[in-house]
Each structure stands twice: as structure tokens, then as C-alpha cells.
C-alpha positions in Angstrom: 15.5 -10.3 29.5 18.6 -12.3 29.0 18.5 -14.4 25.8 18.8 -18.1 26.2 21.7 -20.0 24.6 19.1 -22.0 22.6 17.6 -18.9 21.0 21.1 -17.5 20.4 22.3 -20.6 18.6 21.2 -19.7 15.1 23.5 -16.7 15.1 26.4 -18.8 16.3 25.6 -21.3 13.5 26.1 -18.4 11.1 29.6 -18.0 12.4 30.2 -21.7 12.4 31.0 -21.8 16.2 29.7 -23.4 19.3 27.7 -21.6 22.0 29.5 -23.5 24.8 32.5 -21.2 25.2 32.2 -17.5 26.1 34.3 -15.4 23.8 34.6 -18.1 21.2 33.2 -15.7 18.5 36.0 -13.1 18.7 38.2 -15.0 16.3 35.5 -14.7 13.7 35.1 -11.0 14.3 38.6 -10.4 13.1 38.9 -13.2 10.5 36.2 -11.7 8.3 36.0 -8.1 7.3 33.3 -6.4 5.1 34.8 -4.5 2.3 32.4 -1.7 1.0 32.9 1.6 -0.7 34.0 4.2 1.9 30.8 6.2 1.6 28.5 3.3 2.1 27.6 1.9 5.6 28.5 -1.7 6.4 26.1 -4.2 4.9 23.8 -5.6 7.5 20.8 -7.9 8.0 18.2 -5.4 9.2 16.7 -6.3 12.5 14.7 -3.8 14.5 13.9 -3.2 18.1 10.9 -5.3 19.1 8.0 -3.0 20.0 5.9 -3.5 23.1 3.0 -5.8 22.5 5.0 -8.1 20.3 5.4 -5.7 17.3 8.8 -6.1 15.7 9.9 -4.2 12.6 10.3 -6.3 9.5 13.7 -7.4 8.1 14.4 -8.1 4.4 14.2 -11.8 3.5 17.7 -13.4 3.9 19.1 -14.5 0.6 21.5 -17.3 1.7 21.4 -20.3 3.9 23.5 -18.8 6.7 21.4 -15.7 6.8 18.2 -17.8 6.9 19.7 -19.6 9.9 20.3 -16.3 11.6 16.8 -14.9 10.9 15.0 -16.5 14.0 17.5 -14.7 16.3 17.4 -11.6 14.2 13.7 -11.2 14.9 14.5 -11.1 18.7 17.6 -8.9 18.6 17.4 -5.2 19.3 20.3 -4.5 17.0 21.2 -4.8 13.3 23.7 -7.5 12.7 26.5 -7.7 10.1 25.4 -9.4 6.9 26.4 -13.0 6.1 28.2 -12.1 2.9 31.8 -10.9 3.7 35.1 -10.7 1.9 37.7 -13.0 3.3 41.0 -11.3 4.2 44.3 -12.6 5.3 44.5 -14.2 8.8 46.0 -11.9 11.5 49.7 -11.8 12.0 51.3 -13.6 14.9 51.5 -10.5 17.1 47.9 -9.7 16.4 46.9 -13.2 17.1 48.6 -13.0 20.5 46.8 -9.7 21.2 43.5 -11.3 20.2 44.1 -14.4 22.4 45.0 -12.0 25.3 41.8 -10.1 24.8 39.7 -13.3 24.9 41.5 -14.4 28.0 40.9 -11.1 29.7 37.2 -11.3 28.7 36.8 -14.8 30.1 38.4 -13.7 33.4 36.0 -10.8 33.7 38.3 -7.9 32.8 36.0 -6.5 30.2 37.4 -3.0 29.8 40.9 -4.3 29.1 39.6 -6.8 26.6 37.6 -4.1 24.9 40.6 -1.9 24.4 42.5 -4.7 22.8 39.7 -5.6 20.4 39.2 -1.9 19.4 43.0 -1.4 18.9 43.0 -4.6 16.8 40.1 -3.2 14.7 41.9 0.1 14.2 45.0 -1.7 12.9 43.1 -2.7 9.8 44.5 -1.4 6.5 41.7 1.0 5.4 39.1 3.2 7.1 36.4 1.0 5.5 37.9 -2.1 7.1 38.4 -0.3 10.4 34.7 0.9 10.6 33.4 -2.5 9.5 35.4 -4.4 12.1 34.6 -1.9 14.8 30.9 -2.3 14.0 31.3 -6.1 14.3 33.0 -5.7 17.6 30.1 -3.6 18.8 27.6 -6.2 17.6 29.6 -9.0 19.4 29.5 -7.0 22.6 25.8 -6.2 22.0 25.1 -10.0 21.8 27.3 -10.7 24.9 25.2 -8.3 27.0 22.2 -10.6 26.7 24.3 -13.7 27.6 26.3 -12.2 30.4 25.8 -12.5 34.2 23.8 -9.5 35.5 26.8 -7.9 37.3 28.8 -7.9 34.0 26.2 -6.4 31.7 26.9 -2.7 32.4 30.6 -3.0 31.6 29.9 -5.1 28.5 27.2 -2.7 27.4 29.8 0.2 27.7 32.2 -1.8 25.5 29.5 -2.1 22.8 28.7 1.6 23.1 32.4 2.5 22.7 32.8 0.3 19.6 29.7 1.8 17.9 30.9 5.3 18.7 34.3 4.7 17.2 32.6 3.2 14.2 30.7 6.5 13.7 33.9 8.5 14.2 35.3 6.9 11.1 32.0 6.5 9.2 29.4 9.0 10.5 26.9 7.7 7.8 26.8 4.2 9.1 23.0 3.8 9.6 23.4 0.4 11.2 25.8 1.8 13.8 23.5 4.7 14.5 20.6 2.4 15.0 22.4 -0.1 17.2 23.9 2.6 19.4 20.5 4.1 19.8 19.2 0.8 21.0 21.8 0.7 23.8 21.3 4.4 24.8 17.5 4.2 24.9 17.7 1.9 27.9 19.0 4.8 30.0 16.2 7.4 30.5 18.7 10.2 30.7 20.0 9.3 27.2 16.7 8.8 25.5 17.1 12.1 23.7 20.5 11.1 22.4 19.0 7.8 21.1 16.3 9.7 19.4 18.8 12.0 17.7 20.8 9.0 16.5 17.7 7.4 14.9 16.8 10.7 13.3 20.2 10.8 11.7 19.8 7.2 10.5 16.4 8.1 8.9 17.9 11.1 7.1 20.4 8.7 5.4 17.5 7.3 3.4 19.3 4.0 3.0 17.7 0.6 2.4 17.0 0.2 6.1 15.1 3.4 6.5 11.9 1.5 7.5 13.7 -0.2 10.4 15.0 3.2 11.7 11.6 4.8 11.4 10.0 2.0 13.3 12.6 2.0 16.0 12.2 5.7 16.4 8.4 5.3 16.5 8.8 2.7 19.3 11.1 5.1 21.2 8.6 7.9 20.9 5.8 5.7 21.9 7.7 4.5 25.0 8.4 8.1 25.9 4.7 9.0 25.7 4.8 11.0 22.4 2.1 9.0 20.8 1.3 11.5 18.1 4.9 11.6 16.7 5.1 7.9 17.1 2.0 7.4 15.0 3.4 9.7 12.3 6.7 7.8 12.1 5.1 4.4 12.0 2.7 5.5 9.3 5.6 6.8 7.3 7.3 3.4 7.5 4.1 1.7 6.5 3.5 4.1 3.6 7.1 3.7 2.3 6.7 0.0 2.1 3.3 -1.5 1.3 4.6 -5.0 2.2 5.7 -3.9 5.7 3.0 -5.6 7.7 5.1 -5.1 10.9 4.9 -1.3 10.4 1.2 -1.5 10.0 0.9 -3.5 13.2 3.0 -0.9 15.0 0.7 1.8 13.8 -2.3 -0.1 15.1 -0.6 -0.7 18.5 0.1 3.0 18.9 -3.3 4.0 17.8 -4.8 1.6 20.4 -2.8 3.3 23.1 -4.0 6.7 21.9 -7.6 5.6 22.0 -8.2 8.2 19.3 -10.9 7.1 16.9 -10.3 10.1 14.6 -6.7 9.1 14.1 -7.6 5.5 13.4 -10.3 6.5 10.8 -7.8 8.8 9.1 -5.3 5.9 8.9 -8.0 3.6 7.5 -8.9 6.3 4.8 -5.2 6.4 3.9 -5.1 2.6 3.5 -8.1 2.8 1.2 -6.5 5.5 -0.9 -3.4 3.4 -1.3 -5.6 0.4 -2.4 -4.8 -1.6 0.8 -8.4 -2.5 1.3 -7.8 -5.8 3.1 -5.6 -4.1 5.6 -8.2 -1.3 6.0 -10.9 -3.9 6.6 -8.9 -5.7 9.3 -8.0 -2.3 10.9 -11.6 -1.2 11.0 -12.9 -4.4 12.5 -10.0 -4.5 15.0 -10.8 -1.0 16.0 -14.4 -1.9 16.7 -13.2 -4.2 19.5 -10.7 -1.7 20.9 -12.9 1.4 20.6 -16.5 0.5 21.4 -17.6 4.1 21.2 -16.5 4.4 17.6 -18.2 1.3 16.2 -20.7 3.2 14.0 -18.1 5.2 12.0 -15.8 2.1 11.9 -18.7 0.1 10.4 -19.1 2.8 7.8 -15.4 2.4 7.1 -15.9 -1.3 6.5 -18.6 -0.6 4.0 -16.5 2.1 2.3 -13.5 -0.3 2.0 -15.8 -3.0 0.5 -17.0 -0.4 -2.0 -13.4 0.5 -3.0 -12.4 -0.3 -6.6 -9.4 -2.1 -5.2 -11.7 -4.7 -3.6 -12.0 -7.4 -6.2 -13.1 -10.5 -4.3 -16.7 -11.8 -4.6 -18.7 -9.9 -2.1 -20.4 -13.0 -0.8 -17.0 -14.4 0.2 -16.3 -11.6 2.7 -18.0 -13.3 5.6 -15.5 -16.1 5.5 -12.5 -13.8 5.8 -10.9 -13.0 9.1 -12.4 -9.5 9.0 -15.8 -10.9 8.0 -15.8 -13.5 10.8 -14.8 -10.8 13.3 -17.5 -8.5 12.1 -20.2 -11.1 12.3 -19.6 -11.4 16.0 -21.1 -7.9 16.4 -24.4 -9.1 15.0 -25.9 -8.9 18.5 -24.3 -5.6 19.5 -26.8 -3.1 20.8 -25.4 -0.2 18.8 -24.6 -1.8 15.4 -26.0 -5.3 15.5 -28.9 -4.6 13.0 -26.5 -2.7 10.7 -24.1 -5.6 10.7 -26.8 -8.2 9.9 -28.1 -6.0 7.0 -24.7 -5.4 5.6 -23.9 -9.1 5.5 -27.2 -9.7 3.8 -26.5 -7.1 1.1 -23.1 -8.8 0.4 -24.9 -12.0 -0.3 -27.7 -10.7 -2.6 -29.0 -7.3 -3.7 -31.7 -5.7 -1.5 -34.0 -3.0 -3.0 -33.3 0.5 -1.6 -36.8 0.7 -0.2 -36.2 -2.4 1.9 -33.1 -1.1 3.6 -33.4 0.2 7.2 -30.2 1.1 9.0 -28.3 1.8 5.8 -31.0 4.0 4.5 -30.0 6.9 6.7 -29.1 9.9 4.5 -31.3 8.8 1.5 -34.0 11.1 0.2 -34.5 9.8 -3.4 -33.8 13.1 -5.0 -30.4 14.4 -4.1 -27.4 12.1 -3.6 -26.9 11.2 0.0 -24.4 13.3 2.0 -20.9 12.0 2.4 -20.3 10.1 5.7 -23.8 8.8 5.9 -24.8 5.1 5.8 -26.7 5.7 2.5 -23.6 7.2 0.8 -21.5 4.2 1.9 -24.2 1.7 0.7 -24.5 3.5 -2.6 -20.8 3.0 -3.3 -20.9 -0.6 -2.0 -23.8 -1.7 -4.1 -22.3 -0.1 -7.2 -19.0 -2.0 -6.5 -20.9 -5.3 -6.0 -22.7 -4.7 -9.3 -19.3 -4.2 -11.1 -17.8 -7.3 -9.6 -20.9 -9.4 -10.5 -21.1 -7.9 -13.9 -17.5 -8.9 -14.7 -18.4 -12.4 -13.5 -21.5 -12.4 -15.7 -23.6 -12.9 -12.6 -27.2 -11.9 -12.9 -27.2 -10.3 -9.5 -25.3 -7.4 -11.0 -28.5 -5.7 -12.3 -30.1 -5.8 -8.8 -27.0 -4.2 -7.2 -26.9 -1.5 -9.9 -30.6 -0.7 -9.5 -30.2 -0.3 -5.7 -27.2 2.0 -6.2 -29.0 4.1 -8.8 -32.0 4.4 -6.5 -29.9 5.5 -3.5 -27.9 8.0 -5.7 -31.1 10.1 -6.2 -32.2 11.7 -9.3 -29.5 14.4 -9.2 -26.3 12.5 -8.7 -22.8 13.3 -9.8 -21.8 9.7 -9.8 -23.4 7.9 -12.8 -21.2 4.8 -12.7 -24.0 2.5 -11.5 -26.4 3.8 -14.1 -23.7 3.1 -16.8 -23.4 -0.5 -15.5 -27.2 -1.0 -15.6 -27.6 0.4 -19.1 -24.7 -1.9 -20.4 -26.6 -4.9 -19.1 -29.9 -3.8 -20.6 -28.2 -3.1 -23.9 -26.4 -6.5 -24.0 -29.8 -8.1 -23.3 -31.5 -6.0 -26.0 -34.0 -4.7 -23.6 -34.7 -1.5 -25.5 -37.9 -0.6 -23.7 -36.1 -0.8 -20.4 -33.3 1.4 -21.7 -35.8 4.0 -22.9 -37.5 3.9 -19.5 -34.1 4.4 -17.7 -33.3 7.3 -20.0 -36.7 9.0 -19.3 -36.3 8.6 -15.6 -32.8 9.8 -15.3 -32.0 12.2 -18.2 -33.3 15.3 -16.4 -31.3 14.6 -13.2 -28.1 13.8 -15.1 -28.4 17.1 -17.0 -29.0 19.1 -13.8 -26.1 17.3 -12.1 -23.9 18.2 -15.2 -24.9 21.8 -15.0 -23.8 21.9 -11.3 -20.5 20.2 -12.0 -19.7 22.5 -14.9 -20.5 25.5 -12.7 -18.1 24.2 -10.1 -15.4 23.5 -12.8 -15.5 19.9 -11.7 -14.1 18.3 -14.8 -13.9 14.8 -13.5 -17.6 14.5 -12.7 -18.5 16.4 -15.8 -16.6 13.9 -17.8 -18.4 11.0 -16.0 -21.8 12.5 -16.6 -21.2 13.3 -20.2 -19.9 9.8 -20.7 -23.0 8.3 -19.1 -25.4 10.5 -21.1 -23.5 9.8 -24.4 -23.7 6.0 -23.8 -27.4 6.2 -22.9 -28.2 8.2 -26.0 -26.2 5.7 -28.1 -27.9 2.7 -26.6 -31.2 4.2 -27.5 -30.1 5.2 -31.0 -30.1 9.0 -30.5 -26.9 9.8 -32.4 -27.7 13.4 -33.2 -30.5 15.8 -32.2 -31.2 18.8 -34.5 -33.4 20.6 -31.9 -31.0 20.1 -28.9 -27.7 19.2 -30.3 -26.1 18.4 -26.9 -28.9 15.9 -26.1 -27.3 13.2 -28.4 -24.7 10.6 -28.3 -22.0 12.0 -30.6 -22.1 15.5 -29.0 -21.9 14.1 -25.5 -19.1 11.6 -26.1 -17.0 14.2 -28.0 -17.4 16.6 -25.1 -16.8 13.9 -22.6 -13.3 13.7 -24.1 -13.0 17.5 -23.9 -13.8 17.3 -20.1 -11.2 14.5 -19.8 -8.6 16.7 -21.5 -9.4 19.6 -19.2 -9.2 17.4 -16.1 -5.8 16.0 -17.2 -4.5 19.5 -17.7 -5.8 20.9 -14.4 -4.5 17.8 -12.5 -1.2 17.9 -14.3 -1.4 14.1 -14.7 1.4 12.1 -16.4 0.4 10.4 -19.7 0.0 6.9 -18.2 -2.6 8.2 -15.6 -4.6 10.5 -17.9 -8.3 10.2 -18.3 -9.6 9.3 -21.7 -12.7 7.6 -23.3 -12.8 3.8 -22.6 -12.9 1.4 -25.6 -16.7 0.8 -25.3 -17.3 4.6 -25.6 -14.8 4.9 -28.5 -16.7 2.1 -30.3 -20.0 3.8 -29.5 -18.7 7.1 -30.9 -17.4 5.3 -34.0 -20.9 3.7 -34.5 -22.5 7.1 -34.2 -20.3 8.6 -36.9 -21.1 5.6 -39.1 -24.8 6.0 -38.6 -24.5 9.8 -39.3 -22.8 9.0 -42.6 -19.4 10.2 -41.4 -17.7 7.0 -42.6 -14.1 8.1 -42.6 -14.5 9.7 -39.2 -15.9 6.5 -37.9 -12.6 4.8 -38.7 -10.4 7.7 -37.8 -11.7 7.9 -34.2 -10.8 4.3 -33.5 -7.3 4.8 -35.0 -6.7 7.9 -32.9 -7.6 6.2 -29.6 -5.8 3.1 -30.5 -2.7 5.2 -31.0 -3.2 6.9 -27.6 -3.6 3.6 -25.9 -0.5 2.1 -27.6 1.6 5.1 -26.6 0.9 4.3 -23.0 1.5 0.5 -23.3 -2.3 -0.3 -23.2 -2.2 -2.8 -26.0 -5.3 -4.7 -24.9 -7.3 -1.5 -25.1 -6.0 -0.8 -28.5 -7.0 -4.3 -29.6 -10.5 -3.7 -28.3 -11.1 -0.7 -30.5 -9.5 -2.4 -33.5 -11.4 -5.7 -33.0 -11.4 -8.2 -35.9 -15.2 -8.2 -36.3 -15.2 -4.4 -36.9 -12.2 -4.7 -39.4 -14.1 -7.3 -41.4 -17.1 -5.0 -41.7 -15.0 -2.2 -43.3 -15.7 -1.5 -47.0 -13.2 -2.8 -49.5 -12.8 0.7 -50.9 -11.6 2.1 -47.6 -9.3 5.1 -48.0 -5.8 3.8 -48.7 -4.1 6.0 -46.1 -6.6 4.9 -43.4 -6.1 1.2 -44.4 -2.4 1.5 -44.2 -2.5 3.2 -40.8 -5.0 0.6 -39.5 -2.7 -2.2 -40.5 0.3 -0.6 -38.8 -1.6 0.0 -35.5 -3.2 -3.5 -35.5 0.2 -5.1 -36.0 1.6 -2.9 -33.1 -1.3 -3.8 -30.9 -0.9 -7.5 -31.6 2.8 -7.3 -30.8 
């Protein structure tokens, strides 16, 4: 579609000219030349080919006023335009001015090819290869814009002029990503040259420059339009993965997946979003997919619950219904396939519901073993645990109910004791010792059996979590040591929880900042255990050791927690001088 003069005007404002006179911009093409290092492509405002269905790749935010004026047109343009920041060079000499005037005159009279030769020769007369390629690229962009403004019978010849200018740019600077991209946009309009356009975009992607996301999305759109939806999906997902803020890439992925009508590919993409912590995007994608793929509504509803149970979801669960995804999901309340499940899910987000009262979300629950992955019960177990954590952080009394539901759904032999840990923390804070002992009696055997299974499977992560849970439970109930079963005590379990963490870090080859270690509340519990077992110096040393670990990874707040002022005030006045000196140094470092 030919672009209107009105929509073209912001680009002309960038050049400081009027849209009333064809060819008026050619003076500016030759009055300003970008000067960049020879190896670098010309600077450009990235603008990508709009995809079908209104999906257009995202451009970087313009930094100056002129570029901001250009942005509305940039969003409509198929090409990448020269940037607004240029280095001013001397005005052309008289002979060159005459040539330029002649070229403009030829262009206005419709003699496009002759005008094109004059403009290219003028660009090639620049002093350096960098200036030549930069000016040729701008000549190509100018012709590219003129194509949309020209009369239909003139467009093929003007298009050829743009192609020629971009090709000559690449002869001088083969690594000009913007020229590769723009030339591809022109060639893709000819079915016979679609493969050439794809090869150009592949070269642009390989440059790995700042506009790689634009090239990936344009290539994805080309693959989509040629019917290669699988490759198109892969390219668009790469663009979205490379830049979390690239919402346009995400929309392109969803557009392509909708054309594929492949629920498996959509669910895989939603899982990837969850893994990257993009839970809001995952929720929107799942609910959108429920409208596009009616046959996949059940697994997509499970995906919604899974995203809500993700640790990256931090909003109050009850607020979900007011979000765009929540409002869209509520419209399925009367759906024959998932209506009851939607209603029950929205109720759970408002307040905890006992596991025995669940219906649709109970599928997969047997009360003994943890529910199989991919079942409604497994999704609900994670969701209610996350709801408990969010409400616990907010000091909301609903946390206990959510944790109890999650613990019940987990079964007696569960490798995920996080909900149980949350529940026992609440009971301990409220000094409900009888309830704590009851929880320990009900769950100790199952936790021990789950730990045996994880150890047999060399599953260090879950072994760590189970040992941590047991160590905290034993500590809450005052069982610091156990002469008859030394492992069934707080000190032994917490010490060996750290052993499991070290093994996990080693096997996973994790960098220091991502390594697993005891959290501050467990360190303080272990310190308390040593104190009660008359290991007074060790009680202090363990806090100092973990404070040092936290500080080495920039976790000052965690260090402050294990070196809290109340604990320091409780220390004996005759504390070992070396320990006292080390404590003072670490406390000062943590405070700084």
C-alpha cells in the first residue's frame, strides 16, 4: 500500500524539508554523511518489516527530538532508516552541485535510471569508503521511501534504484546489517527472489550487532509468509529470548503459533516463558491460546495454574481476576469443558480451600504419594504453596490455610517440603508447640522415606530441601541431638543439608552467586542448636562463616540477618577475642 504524505511527514520533519516537492530530500542525502569506523555498519534507527496481523518488530527508543519525530513513520516502514545523529561535512563543490541538481531534475521528469546513476556516482565520489557506503545506504533509503510515494507505473524503476544502491553499499561494506536487512525487504516482494532475501537476513543475523532482534523478526516473518512455520517460530522465539523487553517479538511468536494451530508448540513456549520468569506474559499467552485453540483448553488452564504457582509471580493472588488475563479467563466460567475448573481456580485465589473440598483440581491426588506431574492436583499443590508464601510475606492469616492445603495435596511421601516449612514457621512464630509436634508426628516418616528415595537417585537438590525441612522441624520442637538416632535431630540434619547443597553446587557447576546454601533462618537455627548443645564457640563461628559467604556474593542483607543486633547483645562478655574481632569486622562490612 502506498504511504500517504501525511504519514510520511514525520520523516521529512527529521530532514527539515517539506513533503510538497518530489525529490526535495536529495540535497539532504548528500549534505550529511555518517562517519563511522570502517568495520562498523552505518548507524541506523532500527525499524522492522511489519508482520501480517499487525505485528511489527520493535525499535530502540529514539534518544533525540528528531528521532522521536521519525518514530511514528519508522513503525510503518519496511526498512531501517539512517540515524538522526550525523557528522556534518563540507557542502558539495559547484560541479557536484550541478550534478545533483541534474539528478533531481531527471527524477522529477521521470527519468529514474539516469537520476539513479548520477546519485550513485555522487556517493562514490566521497573521500573514504566509510563515507561512500554511508551515503550509498542513504541513497537506497531515499529511493526506498520514494517507492511508497511514487505513481504505480514508476515504482518498479524506483525500486530497482533502491536495490542498486543497497547492493553497492554492500560491495563496499559487506557487514552493513542495515543494508542487508533493507535489501532483503525489497527482494522478498518478488517470489523468485525470496530465497535471496532469506540469505541476506541470515547474513545480517550472523553479524550479531545491536539490531539482531530486528533481523531475526524480519526473517521469521519471511519464513512465516513462505509457509515454513516451524522455522519461523524458532526465529521469533530466539528474538524474544534474546530481549525480554521485546514484546513485539513475543506477539510475533503468538501470531505464528496461532497459524500453526499446534497446542504442543504453544505449551512449550509458555513453559519457556515460565522458566525465564516472564509469568505475566505466560499467563496472557495461555489465556489467549484458550480462545484460539478450544481443543487445548484443559492443558492451557493447567499452564495458567502453573504460572500462578511460579516463584516469579509476586502479586496478591486475589488480584489476578482483575488483570487482563484474569478477566479473559473468567469468561470461560460457563465453558462446557473447563467452566467448573475455572470457577474453582478463581475461588482458590481468593481464599484457601481444604484439599478434601476440591473437585476438578483434585485429579491426581491420592493422599499418600505426591501427585504425578501434569495433573491438576500437581498444579494446585504448587499454586497453593505459592499463595501461602505470598500471604506469609504479607503477614496475612490466610497463609496457614494455603500451606495446609498444599501439604495435604503433596501426600505423605513428598519430595517438595516447602509448604511444610512455611506451615511450621507460622506455628513456631505463634508458639503453637502442640501443633508443631503434631505436624512432626504426621510427616516425619514420609519425609524420611522421600529423603531415602532422593538420596538413592543422587537428587542432591531435593535431598537438601528435605534435610532442611527436617532440621527446621526438629529445631522448632527442640530436638537438637538424638543419641539413639543421631540423624533424627536438628543439628545433624542442618549440617548435612549444607553437605547436600555443596554436592548440588558441584554437580551443577554453578557460579558462586547462584550456589545453594543454608538460608539465614536455618543458620540461626543451627547456631541455636550448637548453643543448646553447649558448643558455644561453634554457635558463634557458624554465623560468622555464613555471613562471610553471603558477603562474598554481595548478599549484605543476608549477612545482617545472621549477625542481628539482638543476638550480638546476647553474647557473653568473655567471648573469645579472635571471634569478637572477626565478628566486628564482618558486622561493619555487612553494614557498609
